[in-house]
Residue, then its C-alpha position, 0 to 999 in steps of 0.5 A: x055208470x056208462x062212459x068211455x074208458x082209456x087204458x094208459x100203459x100197453x104192457x100185458x096187464x093194460x092190454x088185457x084190461x083194454x081188450x076185455x073192456x072193448x069185448x064187453x061193449x065199452x068204448x075203449x082206447x089203449x094208449x102207450x108211449x112208444x109210437x113204434x110199438x103202438x103203430x105195430x099194434x095198430x097194424x097187427x091188431x095184437x100185442x105180439x110181445x106180451x100177449x101173442x096169439x090174442x087178437x084185439x077186438x075190432x072195436x078197440x082203439x089203439x094210439x100213442x096220441x095222448x089227446x085220444x083220452x081227452x073224452x074218456x071219463x075213466x082212465x085205468x093207469x096200468x104203467x109200472x109204479x116206478x114210472x107212474x109219477x113221470x107219466x102223471x106229470x107229463x099229462x096232468x092237464x088231461x088227467x086232473x078231472x078224470x076218475x083215475x083207476x090205479x092198476x099197478x102194484x108196488x111202492x114208489x122207491x125214494x118216497x115209500x108212497x103207494x100209487x094213489x099217494x103218488x096220484x094225489x101228490x101230482x094231482x091234488x083232489x083227483x078222484x081215485x080207485x085201485x084195481x088189484x088182486x089175483x090175476x094174470x094178463x093172459x087169463x083176463x085177455x082170454x076171458x077166463x073167470x077172474x075176481x079182483x078188488x076195487x078199492x075206492x072211497x068215491x061216492x060213485x063206487x058202485x057205478x064204477x064197479x058196474x062199469x068195470x065188471x064183465x061176465x068173466x071179470x068180477x069186482x068186489x068193492x072195499x073202501x080200504x084203499x091203503x090196505x088193498x094197495x099194501x097187500x098187492x105190493x107186499x105179496x110181490x116181495x114175498x113171491x120173490x122170497x118164495x122163488x128164491x127158496x125154490x130156485x136154491x133148492x130149499x124145498x116146498x116147506x121153505x116156500x110155505x114157511x115164507x108165504x106164512x111168515x110173509x103174510x104175517x109181515x104184510x099184516x104188521x105193515x098194514x096195521x102200522x099204516x092205519x089200514x085194516x088187517x081184515x082186508x088181507x084176508x080177501x083177494x087183494x091180500x091172501x088171494x094175490x099172495x097164493x097166486x103170485x107165490x105158486x105160479x111160474x106165470x108170476x114175474x116176481x116168482x120167476x125173478x126169485x127162481x133165477x136169483x136162487x138158482x144164480x141164473x141170469x136175470x132178464x133186464x127187460x122184464x118189469x118186476x115190481x117186487x124188486x123196487x117195492x122191497x127196497x122202498x119198504x125196507x128203506x122207509x121202515x125201521x125196527x125188526x118187524x119186516x125181516x123177510x122184506x128186509x132180507x129180500x132187499x139186502x139180498x137183491x142189493x148183494x149186501x148179503x149172500x143167500x147162505x147169510x140170508x138163510x142163516x139170519x132168518x133161521x137164527x131169529x129169536x123164537x116167538x109164539x105164533x099165537x101171540x099178538x104182533 
């Protein structure tokens, strides 16, 4: 497959994807909603807010004009999950016949929908794929080796894989669209929990326990949604969980660190795990997601940190080798 590409969303990840596509010979346009922001990027040839010191390739087009994506057969949707529906509704006429590759990680609050479910609700019958996995925007923009999951059931999956892969960005295909999205969404919640543990001074052992039990929690939700648990053993699950829970480049981990240390939260920083924790907790019943529920309750100030720790540590004892 060889065709022009558009990236909608000029945050860190969207910008990085647009840069790497353009650097590797794709006809690429980066679109953002803010006229002032995009004008600044056009003038400086750099995203000074999110990727300072990383100049754009000369061939990368930057615009706030939605008509500039009219001739792009593949559109990468890199807007935040909670904004995705409104962006799609605003530009449905230009997107309905494109291959839409979702690049955001999270669940929509109020519906509990994944990003592809939001796309399908707004644009029934749209061709969709999901790009997810362990990655930081700065690494991708700098051309550092990165491997991601491309999840889709589209008959042209291998062509899309070839189009979006580069010598330093390796994509692995799966048809488990649901499982790939749940892995990418839930790991953000577990990363917040891990950050809270470290920020509160609970130690590395507590972080390891939260990552492990959180991973089991991810498996239960994936199974309940009819997806494959095996998907979580790949890049979109275990790989992304490890990266997000252990590196301070992770916004979700940093958010948790601030919460645990009772430090101010940066209101301008998009932290997908916050709304995902609320969305999943509100859409689920039973006692099979204790970490997610506790993160949501803590972020809503419904419990104190001490109460959250006591609640998790006083849960009934279980066998680890027993089926969930």
